[in-house]
C-alpha positions in Angstrom: 59.3 100.6 34.3 59.8 96.8 34.9 58.5 94.3 32.3 56.6 91.3 33.7 56.6 88.0 31.9 54.9 85.2 33.9 56.5 85.2 37.3 59.7 86.9 36.0 60.3 90.6 36.2 62.8 92.3 33.9 63.9 95.7 35.4 64.4 98.7 33.2 67.8 98.7 31.5 68.0 94.9 31.9 69.4 94.4 28.4 72.3 91.9 28.3 72.6 91.5 24.5 70.8 90.7 21.3 70.7 87.8 18.9 69.2 86.8 15.6 65.6 86.7 16.7 65.5 89.1 19.7 67.1 90.3 22.9 68.5 88.8 26.0 67.6 90.4 29.3 68.3 90.0 33.0 65.3 89.0 35.1 64.3 88.0 38.6 61.7 85.4 39.7 59.3 87.4 41.7 58.5 84.6 44.2 62.0 83.0 44.8 64.2 85.9 43.9 66.3 83.7 41.6 68.2 85.7 39.0 67.9 84.4 35.4 68.4 85.5 31.8 65.4 85.7 29.5 66.0 85.3 25.8 63.2 87.0 23.9 62.3 85.7 20.5 60.1 87.9 18.4 57.5 85.9 16.6 57.5 88.4 13.8 61.2 87.6 13.2 60.4 83.9 12.6 59.6 84.3 9.0 60.4 81.0 7.3 59.9 77.3 7.9 63.6 77.0 8.6 63.3 79.7 11.3 60.5 77.8 12.9 62.5 74.5 12.9 65.5 76.3 14.3 63.7 77.7 17.3 61.9 74.4 17.9 65.2 72.6 17.8 66.9 74.9 20.2 64.1 74.5 22.7 64.0 70.7 22.3 67.7 70.3 22.6 67.8 72.5 25.8 65.0 70.3 27.2 66.8 67.2 26.3 70.0 68.3 28.0 67.9 69.4 31.0 69.8 70.2 34.2 71.8 67.0 34.2 75.3 68.5 34.1 77.0 71.5 35.8 79.0 72.4 32.7 76.0 73.0 30.5 73.9 76.1 30.7 70.4 75.2 31.9 67.1 76.3 30.4 64.5 76.6 33.2 61.3 77.5 31.4 59.7 78.6 28.1 56.9 81.2 28.1 55.0 83.0 25.4 52.6 85.8 24.7 51.0 87.1 21.5 54.2 88.7 20.3 57.1 86.8 21.7 58.6 83.5 23.0 60.7 83.7 26.1 63.4 81.2 27.0 64.3 81.4 30.7 68.0 80.5 31.1 70.6 80.1 33.8 72.4 83.4 34.4 76.1 82.8 34.3 78.0 85.2 36.4 81.5 85.5 35.1 81.4 86.6 31.5 82.5 84.3 28.7 85.8 82.6 28.0 86.6 84.6 24.9 86.7 87.9 26.9 88.7 86.3 29.6 91.3 85.1 27.1 91.4 88.6 25.6 91.9 90.2 29.0 94.7 87.8 29.9 96.4 87.2 26.6 96.1 83.5 27.2 96.4 81.2 30.3 99.0 79.0 31.8 98.8 75.3 30.8 97.6 74.6 34.4 94.7 77.1 34.2 93.9 76.0 30.7 93.8 72.3 31.8 91.2 73.3 34.5 88.9 74.9 31.9 89.5 72.2 29.4 88.5 69.5 31.9 85.1 71.3 32.2 84.7 71.7 28.5 85.3 68.0 27.9 83.0 67.0 30.8 80.1 69.0 29.4 80.7 67.9 25.9 80.9 64.2 26.9 77.5 64.6 28.6 76.0 66.2 25.5 77.4 63.5 23.2 76.1 60.8 25.5 72.6 62.1 24.8 73.3 62.3 21.1 73.7 66.1 21.0 76.5 67.4 18.7 77.1 71.1 19.4 78.7 72.1 16.1 79.6 75.6 17.2 82.1 75.1 20.1 84.0 78.3 20.6 85.1 80.5 23.6 82.2 82.9 23.1 79.8 80.0 23.7 81.5 79.0 27.0 80.2 81.0 29.9 81.7 81.2 33.4 79.5 80.8 36.5 80.4 81.2 40.1 84.0 80.1 41.0 84.7 79.8 37.3 82.4 76.9 36.7 82.3 76.7 32.9 78.9 76.4 31.1 78.5 75.3 27.5 75.8 77.5 25.9 74.0 78.2 22.7 72.8 75.0 21.1 71.2 76.8 18.1 73.4 75.0 15.6 73.3 71.6 17.4 72.0 68.4 16.0 70.7 65.2 17.6 72.1 61.9 16.4 70.9 58.4 17.1 74.3 56.7 16.9 77.9 58.0 16.8 78.2 56.9 13.2 75.1 58.8 12.0 76.0 61.2 9.2 75.1 64.9 9.3 74.3 67.0 6.3 74.4 70.7 7.4 77.8 72.3 7.1 77.6 75.1 9.7 79.6 76.7 12.5 82.2 79.3 12.9 85.0 79.3 10.3 88.0 79.6 12.6 86.8 76.6 14.7 85.2 74.4 12.0 86.8 71.1 11.1 88.3 70.3 7.7 85.4 68.0 6.7 83.0 70.9 7.3 85.1 73.5 5.6 86.3 71.7 2.5 83.4 69.6 1.2 79.6 69.4 1.1 79.6 65.7 1.8 77.9 64.2 4.9 80.1 64.0 7.9 80.2 62.3 11.4 79.3 64.8 14.2 81.4 64.1 17.3 84.8 64.6 15.7 83.7 68.0 14.5 83.3 69.1 18.2 86.7 67.6 19.0 88.5 69.7 16.3 86.8 72.8 17.7 87.8 72.0 21.2 91.4 71.7 20.0 91.2 75.2 18.6 89.8 76.4 21.9 92.6 74.7 23.9 95.3 76.2 21.6 93.8 79.7 22.0 93.7 79.3 25.8 97.4 78.6 26.0 98.7 80.6 23.1 96.4 83.6 23.2 96.1 83.4 19.4 94.3 81.4 16.7 96.1 78.4 15.2 94.4 78.7 11.8 92.3 81.3 9.9 90.2 78.4 8.5 90.8 74.7 8.0 91.3 74.7 4.2 93.8 75.3 1.5 93.3 79.1 1.6 95.1 79.1 5.0 98.9 78.7 4.9 98.9 77.6 8.6 96.5 74.8 7.8 98.6 73.7 4.9 101.6 73.5 7.2 99.5 71.2 9.4 98.8 68.9 6.4 102.5 68.9 5.5 103.5 68.0 9.1 105.3 71.3 9.5 103.0 73.1 11.9 104.9 75.3 14.3 103.8 75.7 17.9 104.6 78.8 19.9 107.5 78.6 22.3 106.5 77.3 25.7 104.0 74.6 24.6 105.0 71.4 26.4 105.5 68.3 24.3 102.5 66.6 26.0 100.3 69.5 25.0 101.6 69.5 21.4 100.9 65.8 21.1 97.3 66.2 22.3 96.7 69.1 20.0 98.1 67.2 17.0 95.8 64.3 17.8 92.8 66.7 18.0 93.9 68.3 14.8 94.0 65.0 12.8 92.9 65.9 9.3 90.8 62.8 8.8 87.9 62.6 11.3 88.4 58.8 11.7 92.0 59.5 12.9 91.0 62.2 15.4 91.3 61.5 19.1 88.0 60.7 20.9 86.8 62.1 24.2 87.6 58.8 25.9 91.2 58.9 24.7 91.5 62.6 25.6 90.7 61.7 29.2 93.5 59.1 29.1 96.1 61.5 27.6 99.0 62.5 29.8 98.4 66.2 29.3 94.8 65.9 30.4 95.8 63.7 33.4 99.4 64.3 34.4 99.3 61.3 36.7 99.7 59.1 33.7 103.3 58.0 33.4 103.9 57.3 29.8 102.5 58.2 26.4 103.4 57.4 22.8 104.0 60.8 21.2 103.1 61.0 17.6 106.0 59.5 15.6 107.1 58.5 12.1 106.5 58.1 8.7 104.6 60.6 9.8 108.3 60.4 11.2 109.3 62.5 14.1 106.9 64.5 16.2 104.6 66.1 13.7 105.5 69.7 14.3 108.6 71.7 13.4 110.5 73.1 16.3 110.8 76.8 16.5 114.4 78.0 15.9 116.1 79.6 18.8 115.0 83.2 19.2 112.3 82.7 16.6 108.5 82.7 16.9 106.0 80.8 14.7 103.4 82.7 12.9 100.0 82.3 14.5 96.8 84.2 13.9 96.7 87.1 16.4 93.4 87.6 18.3 93.2 91.2 17.1 94.1 90.6 13.4 91.3 90.4 10.8 91.6 87.3 8.6 90.2 86.9 5.1 86.8 85.2 5.3 84.9 83.3 2.7 82.0 85.4 3.9 81.9 88.5 6.0 78.8 87.3 7.8 79.8 87.5 11.5 82.3 84.7 11.3 79.5 82.3 10.4 79.5 80.2 7.3 77.0 81.2 4.7 73.8 79.3 4.0 74.0 80.4 0.4 77.0 78.0 -0.3 76.2 74.6 -1.9 75.4 71.9 0.6 73.5 73.9 3.1 69.9 72.6 3.6 69.3 74.7 6.7 69.7 78.3 7.6 72.6 78.6 10.0 71.7 80.2 13.3 73.9 83.1 14.4 75.0 82.5 18.0 72.7 84.0 20.5 74.4 86.6 22.8 76.0 84.8 25.7 74.4 85.8 29.0 76.5 86.7 32.0 76.5 89.1 35.0 79.5 91.4 35.7 79.0 91.2 39.4 81.4 88.2 39.6 83.5 88.9 36.5 87.3 89.1 37.0 88.8 92.6 36.6 91.6 93.3 34.2 94.9 92.1 35.7 93.6 89.5 38.1 94.6 85.9 37.7 92.1 83.5 36.2 91.4 81.8 39.6 91.3 84.9 41.7 88.1 85.9 43.5 86.4 88.7 41.5 85.1 91.9 43.0 81.6 92.0 44.2 78.8 94.6 44.3 78.8 95.4 40.6 75.4 94.7 39.0 75.8 95.1 35.3 75.6 93.0 32.2 77.6 90.6 30.1 80.6 90.3 27.8 83.2 91.8 30.1 86.0 93.7 28.5 87.6 95.3 31.5 87.0 97.2 34.7 88.7 100.5 35.2 88.8 102.7 38.3 89.1 106.5 38.6 89.2 109.0 41.4 87.2 111.5 39.3 83.4 111.9 40.0 81.2 109.5 38.1 79.4 112.2 36.1 82.7 113.7 34.9 84.0 110.3 33.8 80.8 109.5 32.0 80.8 112.8 30.1 84.5 112.6 29.2 84.2 109.0 27.9 81.1 109.8 25.8 82.9 112.8 24.3 86.0 110.9 23.6 84.1 108.1 21.9 82.2 110.6 19.7 85.6 112.2 18.6 86.6 108.7 17.5 83.6 108.4 15.2 81.4 106.2 17.4 77.7 106.7 17.6 76.9 107.4 21.3 73.9 107.8 23.5 74.0 108.4 27.2 71.6 108.0 30.1 73.2 110.1 32.9 70.6 109.0 35.5 71.6 105.4 35.0 75.3 106.1 34.4 75.1 104.3 31.1 76.7 104.8 27.7 75.6 102.9 24.6 78.0 103.1 21.7 78.1 101.6 18.2 80.9 101.6 15.7 81.4 99.9 12.4 83.9 97.0 12.5 86.5 96.0 9.9 84.1 93.3 8.6 81.5 96.0 7.9 79.2 94.8 10.6 78.3 97.0 13.6 79.8 96.4 17.0 77.6 97.5 19.9 79.1 98.2 23.3 77.6 99.3 26.6 79.6 101.2 29.3 78.5 101.5 32.9 79.9 104.3 35.1 79.2 104.1 38.8 80.7 105.3 42.1 81.3 103.2 45.2 81.0 104.0 48.9 84.7 104.9 49.0 84.3 107.7 46.4 86.0 105.8 43.6 84.4 105.6 40.2 84.3 102.3 38.3 83.9 101.8 34.6 82.6 98.5 33.3 82.4 97.6 29.6 80.3 94.9 28.0 79.9 93.8 24.4 76.3 93.5 23.3 76.7 92.5 19.6 79.3 92.2 16.9 82.0 90.1 15.2 84.5 88.8 17.8 87.6 89.9 15.9 86.0 93.3 15.1 85.5 93.7 18.8 89.1 92.7 19.5 90.4 95.5 17.3 88.0 98.1 18.7 88.8 97.0 22.3 92.5 97.4 21.5 92.0 100.9 20.1 89.5 102.2 22.7 91.1 100.8 25.9 93.9 103.4 26.0 91.3 106.1 25.4 89.1 104.8 28.3 92.2 104.6 30.5 93.2 108.1 29.7 89.7 109.4 30.6 89.8 107.6 33.9 93.3 108.8 34.8 
């Protein structure tokens, strides 16, 4: 039975994901037919003053950003009843950038440049309004129609009155957080933190791997950056290396700004000349890879050692945290326009599929849908996953414990098309991104075998 909230109707089985304070569901405006995402926030889960401030801040920042930029996810409305608050959000239609990177194993520099332009455009707009995101990462970058990128999830954001204003809260996601956030408890300037994170995102897009586990002395790769011996993967152009090194400047005051990024030759190939990073900091600040060799980078499916095992988020229990970090809300997307496995980033996705977010892959089988659903459910149970099925809906809900100890929840949709083919769609509802990478890697051959 459909749930009604104001003028929005949420069909049965409309769950797209779940976050810290509640669930995210697909919904339709009953008068206009507009499809949206509704983020439910249980009032009972808002237990502390910090929780109240967190929710208020997210709403205020979304309102401040308004609908002024195509590369920022819009919030249309906020409603409430006696039990819950409801944030009505734009429904992105192409999944998130993290899952696209996992599917492709990284992009070409040309495709990466297209996404990076959109990231910088949205971030520049946010910074112009004094909003520092503080949790820039591919999971928070959604894809709309025609791969229009949307920056989402401003739960960790802060508003500054000037670019020089110092921030106190050390928060974010460890693999993307800047050195000044990871290594000290001292106040820091906000915009350079987002620049560092965007550098990590750019590296991941091209390299299909993480450049660092974390930006501190516990990470050998970060130490190599400090010692000007950081090794890039083969194939990175000199212009890209130069831009990344400028985004990875250890001191925030030395880090490249958005204005200078836009004037960089890699960002705009029409620019003729550029001063590549040279001496005493000497030659270009990166060791070339020996012929036939590969630098060590952090694979997307390898579990690093965390300071905390709390979903890749930094702990509020550490000294210097005066606010409770907000775990990222589940990014909302609709599979109907999500690229299938094996398609190029810019290809037009299949249509007619109406299911969920967090695209892992799309598989096709000539077997009947009921047979595929039953065989996949059985295979998952044999692998130790907790499984529940709803045959009438063609849905499988599965949960498995990840390497970090946290649960990973995945939904699988099995449906037949008019040509008699059965399609299997997978979405991630909740869980640590690296846990999910490992589980995806282990389960994908299993799913493929059941579809064969």
